[in-house]
C-alpha positions in Angstrom: -39.0 -9.4 0.0 -38.7 -9.1 -3.8 -40.8 -5.9 -3.9 -38.7 -4.5 -1.1 -35.4 -5.1 -3.0 -36.9 -3.7 -6.2 -38.0 -0.5 -4.3 -34.4 -0.2 -2.9 -33.0 -0.6 -6.4 -35.4 1.9 -7.9 -34.5 4.4 -5.1 -30.8 3.8 -5.7 -31.2 4.4 -9.5 -33.1 7.6 -8.9 -30.4 8.9 -6.5 -27.7 7.9 -9.0 -29.4 10.0 -11.7 -28.6 13.1 -9.6 -24.9 12.7 -10.3 -23.5 14.0 -13.6 -22.8 11.3 -16.1 -18.9 11.7 -15.9 -19.1 11.1 -12.2 -21.3 8.0 -12.6 -18.8 6.7 -15.2 -15.9 7.4 -13.0 -17.5 5.6 -10.0 -18.5 2.6 -12.1 -14.9 2.3 -13.5 -13.4 2.5 -10.0 -15.7 -0.2 -8.7 -15.1 -2.4 -11.8 -11.3 -2.0 -11.7 -11.3 -2.6 -7.9 -13.3 -5.8 -8.3 -11.1 -7.0 -11.1 -8.0 -6.2 -9.1 -9.2 -8.0 -6.0 -10.2 -11.1 -8.0 -6.8 -11.1 -9.7 -4.9 -10.6 -6.5 -6.8 -13.1 -4.4 -7.1 -15.9 -6.9 -3.8 -15.5 -8.9 -1.2 -13.3 -7.2 -1.6 -13.6 -3.5 -0.4 -17.1 -2.7 2.7 -17.3 -5.0 3.5 -13.7 -3.9 4.4 -12.7 -7.5 4.2 -9.0 -6.7 4.5 -8.9 -2.9 7.8 -10.8 -2.4 9.9 -8.7 -4.8 8.2 -5.4 -3.7 8.6 -6.2 0.0 12.3 -7.1 -0.5 12.8 -3.9 -2.6 11.2 -1.7 0.1 13.5 -3.3 2.7 16.6 -2.9 0.7 15.8 0.7 -0.2 15.0 1.5 3.5 18.4 0.0 4.6 20.2 2.0 1.9 18.6 5.3 3.0 19.3 4.5 6.7 22.9 3.9 5.9 23.1 7.2 4.1 21.4 9.1 6.9 23.5 7.5 9.6 26.7 7.7 7.6 27.3 4.0 8.2 27.0 0.6 6.6 25.5 -1.0 9.7 21.9 -1.4 8.3 21.0 -4.2 6.1 17.8 -6.0 5.0 17.1 -9.6 4.4 13.9 -11.3 3.2 13.2 -14.0 5.7 10.3 -16.2 6.9 8.5 -14.6 9.9 5.6 -15.2 12.2 3.7 -12.2 13.3 0.3 -10.8 14.5 -1.6 -8.7 12.0 -5.0 -7.4 12.8 -5.6 -10.1 15.4 -4.4 -13.1 13.3 -1.2 -15.0 13.2 0.5 -14.5 9.8 3.4 -16.6 8.6 5.2 -15.4 5.5 8.3 -13.7 4.3 9.1 -10.2 5.4 12.0 -7.9 4.9 13.9 -7.8 8.2 15.9 -4.6 8.9 19.0 -5.1 10.9 21.1 -2.5 12.7 24.5 -3.7 13.9 23.3 -7.3 13.2 20.3 -6.8 15.6 16.8 -7.0 14.2 15.1 -3.7 14.5 12.0 -4.0 12.4 10.5 -6.0 9.7 8.4 -4.9 6.7 5.6 -7.3 5.9 3.6 -7.5 2.7 0.8 -5.2 3.9 3.4 -2.5 4.3 5.1 -2.7 0.9 2.8 -0.2 -0.7 1.2 -2.5 -3.3 -2.3 -1.6 -2.3 -1.6 2.1 -2.5 0.0 1.6 -6.0 -3.0 -0.2 -7.2 -5.5 2.2 -5.7 -3.7 5.1 -7.3 -3.6 3.3 -10.7 -7.3 2.6 -10.5 -8.1 6.2 -9.9 -5.8 7.5 -12.6 -7.1 5.1 -15.2 -10.7 5.8 -14.2 -10.3 9.5 -14.9 -11.3 10.9 -18.3 -7.9 12.0 -19.8 -5.6 11.2 -22.6 -3.3 8.2 -22.2 -0.1 10.2 -22.5 -1.2 12.5 -19.6 -2.2 9.4 -17.5 1.1 7.8 -18.2 3.0 10.9 -16.9 0.9 10.8 -13.6 1.3 7.1 -13.3 5.1 7.3 -13.4 5.4 10.4 -11.2 2.7 9.2 -8.7 4.1 5.7 -8.3 7.6 7.1 -7.7 6.2 9.5 -5.0 4.2 6.8 -3.3 7.2 4.5 -3.2 9.5 7.3 -1.9 7.1 8.3 0.8 6.7 4.7 1.9 10.5 4.3 2.1 10.6 7.5 4.2 7.9 6.0 6.4 9.8 2.8 7.0 13.0 4.8 7.6 11.2 7.0 10.1 9.8 3.9 11.9 13.2 2.4 12.2 14.7 5.6 13.5 11.8 5.8 16.1 12.5 2.2 17.2 16.2 3.0 17.7 15.8 6.3 19.5 12.2 6.6 20.8 10.6 3.2 20.7 7.7 4.2 22.9 6.3 6.3 20.0 6.5 3.5 17.5 2.9 2.1 17.8 1.2 5.5 17.4 3.5 6.5 14.6 3.0 3.1 12.8 -0.7 2.9 13.1 -1.7 6.5 12.7 0.8 9.2 12.0 2.9 7.6 9.2 -0.1 5.8 7.7 -1.9 9.1 7.4 1.2 10.7 5.8 1.4 8.0 3.2 -2.3 8.2 2.3 -2.1 12.0 2.1 0.9 11.9 -0.3 
């Protein structure tokens, strides 16, 4: 078994040598930053929701504000409330930003939809790239703003679909809008 693992490792190292050194360094940085982020998130940030709770609330508040502007009304509002939902086959209990239209719950935004993972993934790629810090800082600020803006538009679009064409919500939520956010 040990010889088999060594042969796999040797083959992997040989294949890795075919990549230019900057590509290998980039991949190593991405893997290292990703591992560090996951450890930090799971062991420190996840349970107290240090990042998730304010970001989820902020996305909900921003979505309600945009909806009020689009509909020329003040009938949309968002509240951060405890909720029980199904996510990827498991029951999840936690706070979510509930979007109300005329005091009726239309949709809620849970932590997985707040954009945090996209922010972190984007930051990991930017900081893994070989560039000057000033240039990276520019792309961080502009990129995070664009990701947040597109995520707000995604939430607004989903609320509009639920109000007007609720039969298209699932396909839009699981495929169309998710693809739009990842492509932005």
